[in-house]
C-alpha positions in Angstrom: 108.9 135.6 97.2 110.1 132.2 97.9 107.6 129.4 97.2 107.4 125.8 98.5 106.1 123.6 95.7 104.7 120.1 96.3 105.5 117.9 99.2 108.6 117.9 101.3 109.7 114.5 100.0 108.9 115.2 96.2 108.7 118.8 95.8 111.1 121.7 95.2 111.5 125.5 95.9 111.5 128.7 93.9 113.7 131.7 95.1 114.9 129.9 98.1 116.1 132.4 101.0 119.4 131.8 102.8 120.1 132.0 106.6 121.5 135.3 107.5 125.2 135.0 107.5 127.0 135.9 109.6 124.9 136.0 112.8 125.3 136.0 116.4 122.0 134.3 116.8 122.0 131.4 114.5 124.7 129.7 112.6 125.1 126.6 110.4 127.5 123.8 111.2 130.5 123.6 108.8 129.4 120.5 106.8 125.9 121.5 106.0 127.1 125.0 105.1 129.8 123.6 102.7 126.9 121.4 101.1 125.2 124.7 100.3 122.1 123.5 102.3 121.2 126.8 104.0 117.9 127.6 102.3 114.2 127.7 103.0 111.1 129.7 102.4 110.9 133.0 103.9 108.6 131.7 106.5 111.0 129.0 107.6 114.0 131.5 107.8 111.7 133.9 109.9 110.6 131.1 112.0 114.3 130.0 112.8 115.6 133.7 113.3 112.7 134.4 115.6 113.2 131.2 117.7 117.2 131.9 117.8 116.5 135.6 118.8 114.2 134.5 121.6 116.7 131.9 122.9 119.6 134.4 122.8 117.4 136.8 124.8 116.6 134.2 127.5 120.2 132.8 127.5 122.5 135.6 126.5 125.5 134.4 124.4 123.6 131.3 123.2 123.7 130.5 119.6 121.3 128.1 117.7 123.3 125.9 115.5 121.7 124.4 112.3 122.2 121.3 110.3 120.8 120.5 106.9 118.0 122.7 105.4 117.5 122.8 101.8 119.2 123.5 98.4 118.7 126.9 96.9 115.9 125.6 94.6 115.1 122.7 96.6 114.7 119.1 95.3 116.3 115.9 96.5 119.4 115.9 98.8 121.5 112.9 99.5 121.1 113.2 103.2 117.4 112.9 103.6 114.2 111.8 102.0 112.6 115.1 102.8 114.0 118.6 102.9 112.8 119.0 99.2 110.5 122.0 99.4 112.1 124.6 101.8 109.8 123.7 104.9 112.4 121.4 106.7 115.4 122.2 108.9 117.6 120.2 111.4 118.5 122.0 114.6 121.4 120.8 116.6 120.9 120.0 120.2 122.0 122.5 122.8 125.0 120.9 124.6 127.0 121.4 127.8 130.8 120.7 127.7 132.7 118.9 130.4 132.8 122.1 132.4 129.1 122.6 132.3 129.5 125.5 129.7 127.6 126.2 126.7 129.2 124.0 123.9 130.0 125.2 120.3 129.6 122.0 118.3 131.3 121.4 115.0 128.9 118.6 114.0 125.8 116.8 115.2 126.4 114.7 118.3 124.3 111.5 118.9 122.9 111.6 122.5 122.7 108.2 124.3 120.2 107.1 126.9 122.5 108.7 129.6 121.8 111.9 127.8 125.4 112.3 126.9 127.6 112.1 123.8 131.1 110.6 123.7 132.8 111.3 120.4 136.3 112.0 119.6 137.5 111.9 123.3 134.9 114.9 124.1 132.1 114.4 126.4 128.9 116.5 125.9 125.7 116.6 127.9 122.2 117.2 126.6 121.1 120.6 127.9 117.6 119.6 129.0 116.6 123.3 130.1 117.6 125.0 126.9 116.2 122.2 124.6 113.0 122.1 126.4 112.8 126.0 126.0 113.7 125.6 122.3 110.7 123.1 121.7 108.3 125.4 123.7 109.2 128.4 121.4 108.9 126.1 118.4 105.4 125.0 119.5 104.2 128.5 120.4 105.4 130.7 117.6 102.6 133.6 117.3 102.3 133.6 113.5 103.9 130.3 112.0 102.5 126.8 112.8 104.9 123.8 113.2 103.6 120.6 111.8 106.2 118.2 113.1 109.3 117.9 115.2 111.0 114.4 114.8 113.1 113.1 117.8 114.5 109.9 119.3 112.1 108.3 121.9 114.5 108.8 124.9 115.0 112.4 124.2 111.3 113.1 123.7 110.5 111.4 127.0 113.1 113.6 128.8 111.9 116.8 127.3 108.0 115.9 128.1 109.1 115.2 131.7 110.8 118.5 132.0 107.6 120.1 130.6 105.5 118.4 133.4 108.3 119.5 136.0 107.8 123.1 134.8 104.0 122.9 135.3 103.2 123.1 131.6 99.5 123.7 130.6 97.4 121.0 129.4 97.2 122.9 126.1 101.0 123.0 125.7 101.2 119.3 126.6 98.7 118.4 124.2 100.4 120.3 121.4 103.6 118.6 122.3 102.1 115.2 122.1 100.7 116.0 118.7 103.6 117.7 117.1 106.8 115.8 118.5 106.9 112.5 116.7 109.2 109.5 117.6 111.8 108.6 114.9 114.8 106.7 116.3 117.2 108.1 113.6 116.8 111.6 115.1 119.0 111.2 118.0 121.5 114.0 117.1 119.1 116.7 116.0 115.6 118.1 116.1 114.1 117.8 112.5 111.3 120.4 112.2 108.8 121.1 109.6 106.3 123.9 109.1 103.0 124.1 107.3 102.6 125.6 103.7 101.8 129.3 103.9 98.7 130.7 102.2 100.9 131.9 99.2 102.6 128.5 99.1 99.2 126.7 98.9 98.3 128.7 95.7 101.6 128.0 94.2 101.2 124.1 94.6 102.5 123.4 98.1 101.0 120.3 99.6 100.8 119.5 103.5 101.0 115.8 103.7 99.9 113.9 106.8 98.4 115.5 110.0 96.6 118.8 110.0 96.5 119.7 113.6 93.2 121.1 115.2 94.8 124.4 115.9 96.0 125.1 112.4 93.6 126.4 109.8 92.3 124.0 107.3 94.1 124.4 104.1 91.5 122.8 101.8 89.1 125.9 101.7 92.1 127.9 100.7 93.1 125.5 98.2 89.8 125.4 96.7 89.7 129.2 96.5 93.0 129.1 94.5 91.8 126.3 92.2 88.8 128.3 91.3 90.9 131.2 90.6 93.2 129.4 88.4 90.2 127.7 86.4 88.8 131.2 85.9 92.1 132.3 84.5 91.7 129.6 81.7 88.3 130.8 80.9 89.1 134.5 80.6 89.3 136.2 77.4 91.5 138.9 78.9 94.2 136.4 80.3 97.3 136.1 78.0 99.3 133.1 77.2 101.8 133.5 80.2 99.0 133.7 82.8 97.1 130.8 81.3 100.2 128.5 81.2 100.9 129.6 84.8 97.4 128.7 85.9 97.7 125.2 84.3 101.0 124.7 85.9 99.5 125.5 89.2 96.5 123.2 88.8 98.9 120.4 88.1 101.2 121.2 91.0 98.2 121.3 93.3 97.0 117.9 91.9 93.8 119.8 90.8 94.1 119.3 87.1 92.4 115.9 87.9 88.6 116.5 87.9 88.9 119.5 85.6 89.9 117.4 82.5 87.9 119.2 79.9 89.2 122.6 80.6 92.9 121.3 80.6 92.4 119.3 77.4 90.8 122.3 75.7 94.0 124.2 76.2 95.9 121.7 73.9 94.4 123.6 71.1 95.3 127.0 72.2 97.1 129.3 69.7 99.8 130.0 72.2 102.5 127.1 72.3 103.3 128.0 76.0 99.6 127.2 76.9 99.6 124.0 74.8 103.1 122.9 76.6 101.6 123.6 80.1 98.4 121.7 79.1 100.3 118.7 78.0 102.3 118.7 81.0 99.3 118.9 83.2 97.7 116.0 81.2 100.1 113.6 82.8 98.0 113.1 85.9 94.5 113.1 84.4 91.8 110.6 85.0 89.5 109.0 82.4 90.0 108.3 78.8 92.5 111.1 77.7 94.9 109.2 75.9 92.8 109.4 72.7 92.7 113.2 72.8 96.4 113.4 73.5 97.3 111.0 70.6 95.0 113.1 68.2 96.9 116.2 69.4 100.3 114.7 68.9 99.5 113.9 65.1 98.7 117.7 64.7 101.3 119.2 66.8 104.4 120.7 65.2 106.1 122.6 68.0 108.9 120.4 69.4 108.7 121.1 73.0 105.1 120.6 73.0 105.4 117.3 71.1 107.9 116.0 73.6 105.4 117.0 76.5 102.6 115.2 74.7 104.8 111.9 74.3 106.0 112.2 78.0 102.1 112.6 79.0 101.1 109.6 76.7 103.7 107.4 78.6 101.6 107.7 81.7 98.8 105.5 80.0 98.6 102.1 78.7 96.1 101.4 76.0 95.5 101.0 72.3 95.4 104.7 71.6 99.0 105.1 72.9 100.2 102.0 71.0 98.8 103.4 67.8 100.2 106.8 68.3 103.7 105.5 69.0 103.6 103.1 66.2 102.7 106.0 64.0 105.8 108.0 65.2 108.1 104.9 64.7 106.8 104.5 61.0 108.1 108.0 60.4 111.7 106.7 60.7 113.4 107.1 57.3 114.9 104.2 55.5 118.3 105.9 55.7 117.7 106.5 59.6 118.5 110.1 59.4 116.5 111.5 62.3 115.2 115.1 62.8 116.1 116.9 65.9 112.7 116.4 67.3 112.9 112.5 66.5 116.1 112.4 68.4 114.5 113.6 71.5 111.1 111.8 71.1 112.2 108.2 70.0 114.0 107.3 73.2 111.0 108.0 75.4 108.8 105.9 73.1 111.2 103.0 73.0 111.7 103.0 76.8 107.8 103.0 77.1 107.6 100.1 74.7 110.3 98.3 76.8 108.3 98.9 80.0 104.9 98.3 78.4 105.8 95.4 75.9 102.8 94.6 73.6 102.7 92.4 70.3 101.2 95.5 68.5 104.7 97.0 68.4 106.6 94.0 67.2 105.7 94.4 63.5 106.3 98.1 63.4 109.7 97.7 65.1 110.9 95.0 62.8 109.9 96.8 59.7 111.7 100.1 60.8 114.9 98.6 62.2 117.7 100.9 60.8 119.9 99.4 58.1 122.7 101.8 58.5 123.7 104.8 60.9 122.1 105.5 64.3 123.7 102.7 66.3 122.2 103.9 69.6 118.6 104.0 68.0 119.3 100.4 66.6 120.3 99.1 70.2 117.2 100.7 71.8 114.9 99.2 69.2 116.5 95.7 69.4 116.1 95.9 73.3 112.5 96.8 73.0 111.9 93.9 70.6 113.7 91.5 72.9 111.4 92.4 75.7 108.3 92.0 73.6 109.7 88.4 72.5 111.0 87.7 76.1 114.4 86.5 74.9 117.8 87.5 73.8 118.2 87.0 70.0 121.2 89.2 69.0 123.7 88.7 71.7 127.0 89.5 70.1 126.0 89.5 66.6 126.9 92.2 64.1 124.3 94.6 63.4 123.3 93.2 59.9 123.2 89.7 61.2 121.2 90.8 64.2 118.7 92.7 62.1 118.3 89.6 59.8 117.8 87.2 63.0 115.1 89.4 64.3 113.2 89.3 60.9 113.5 85.6 60.5 112.4 85.0 64.2 109.6 87.4 63.8 108.3 85.7 60.6 108.4 82.2 62.1 106.7 83.2 65.3 104.2 86.0 64.5 101.3 83.7 64.2 101.6 82.8 68.0 100.2 85.1 70.9 102.4 86.9 73.0 101.4 84.6 76.0 103.1 82.0 74.1 106.2 84.1 73.5 106.3 84.7 77.1 106.2 81.2 78.4 108.6 80.0 75.7 111.1 82.8 76.7 110.9 81.8 80.5 111.4 78.2 79.6 114.3 79.0 77.2 116.0 81.0 79.9 115.7 78.1 82.4 112.7 79.2 84.5 109.7 76.8 85.0 106.8 79.3 84.4 103.7 77.5 83.1 100.8 79.7 83.1 101.9 83.1 84.7 99.5 82.6 87.7 99.9 82.6 91.5 101.5 79.2 91.4 104.2 80.5 89.2 105.2 83.2 91.7 108.3 81.4 92.9 109.6 80.8 89.4 108.8 84.3 88.5 110.8 85.7 91.5 113.7 83.6 90.3 113.4 84.9 86.8 113.8 88.6 87.9 117.5 87.6 88.1 117.5 86.4 84.6 118.5 88.2 81.3 117.1 91.6 81.0 114.2 90.7 78.6 113.1 87.8 81.0 113.8 90.1 84.1 111.5 92.8 82.8 108.7 90.3 82.0 109.0 88.7 85.3 108.6 92.0 87.1 105.6 93.0 84.9 104.0 89.8 85.6 104.6 90.0 89.5 103.0 93.4 89.4 100.0 92.2 87.6 99.5 89.2 90.0 99.7 91.7 92.8 96.7 93.3 91.5 98.0 96.9 91.9 99.6 96.4 95.2 103.1 96.9 93.6 103.3 100.1 91.9 107.0 101.3 92.0 108.8 101.4 88.8 111.3 98.7 89.5 112.3 98.4 85.9 114.8 101.3 86.5 116.3 99.8 89.6 119.3 97.5 90.2 118.1 94.0 89.6 119.0 92.9 93.3 116.8 95.9 94.6 114.0 94.6 92.5 114.5 90.9 93.6 114.5 92.2 97.3 111.3 94.3 96.7 109.2 91.6 95.0 110.3 88.7 97.4 109.7 90.7 100.5 106.0 91.5 99.4 105.3 88.0 98.3 106.9 86.3 101.3 104.9 88.5 103.7 101.7 87.7 101.7 102.5 83.9 101.0 99.3 82.7 102.6 97.1 85.1 100.5 98.5 83.8 97.4 98.8 80.2 98.6 102.5 79.8 97.8 105.6 78.5 99.7 108.6 80.8 99.8 110.3 79.2 102.7 113.2 78.3 100.5 114.4 81.9 100.4 114.9 85.0 102.6 113.2 88.4 102.1 116.3 89.5 100.0 115.8 86.5 97.6 118.7 84.7 98.8 117.9 80.8 98.8 118.1 79.0 101.9 117.5 75.5 103.1 113.9 74.8 103.9 113.2 74.3 107.7 112.6 70.7 108.5 109.2 70.0 109.9 109.4 68.3 113.1 107.3 65.2 113.2 104.6 65.0 115.9 104.8 62.4 118.7 101.6 60.7 117.2 103.2 60.3 113.7 106.4 58.9 115.3 104.5 56.2 117.1 
């Protein structure tokens, strides 16, 4: 079977099914076909084929043309933020050519408010009759419920008007109003999305947003699946493969949270496959689980499980994580010869330290700086230290000189608090940050454009000042994107933070402050 996993934006697909090719009922346009975006779950394929068959029966010779669907195993595509999990498809509009005949398009055509498309010298007209019939068939499939149809406002209005002219029932109009959503970008195709099937729900499929009143509530089905997976973990008859699969399903269904004890208990299972699945499921747990993960990491010998435990620990930020990662750093040998496992693990640890800088890591990193070999590891350790110190230290220095300068700097400044390091780093880079409070937001926004260590700390400070409102991991973005993201948020909330950002636009570009006009009274 094909399975839809996760959400349509962030999920993927297992055993994706392709549109039947060739077909006299339904075909894909050349570009999406060349992209290989012909896949969906078996429910989506059945839904489309049934609809294409019904359209051809009513209008002989008519073919339903498809745009993008999904990749064979789902996941992100460059042409949409959804289409990830096999439940989305783009259907081209039915068009009439300049002779009023059924048109065979080679690509999607944008329809203007005159219900026409004028592209490359050709004129096509939106076939209101066929497109309305298509929507009706999509809304009334006897076995598969559609969740959304996204459509431009002027086309939605035209189709609804046609439904009224046809004498559509109140029930059909109500369903149309609920399902057909306005999205301006969809002026060249219908974007449709179906619900997760029962089998998909147990595999980890998630229906986001609206659950229409005529669609059976998926939550009871989900709860039954969760109970089944939990019972597998408790069963003495279940083998490692089935326990690992149950843990994966709980994680995919976002159901591991709330069952921490059962999930964490599997970290001590004899079967490495079970321990691996438990470690991966631990990434989304609530509560104080980092201590247990850290203890398990110290005992674990299997490389894949260790890597998963480290990946899970990077989702938490506390003393247990810092202690665990320092312990791993201390295992670096003096000659810097790393084991195969360390080669995979240390970059994850160093990236975490760079994104969660803390003084606790400074001494350990300084003491383990490689004296020879492992240039890449050396560079990563230096980058992490520079973020902790909030300053560039090495610049273009040779390796030995760099290590010596870091050691000397640390010895002369280790008695200071990291807050002092932060403020000195901002000042040294030319940014007037005084206390890292709301009044410093304008200077911190400017500092995002500074050297990498300063930029990282500025972004972390802005996130902290937002009190949880800014969650995206901007540290992996292009600097200009980060500037835009933070500036836009704080400009829109300037009154709340009692700051003045009128000297810049939402993209962070500095502009002249608007001159306040004097009142008539003040002029007198």
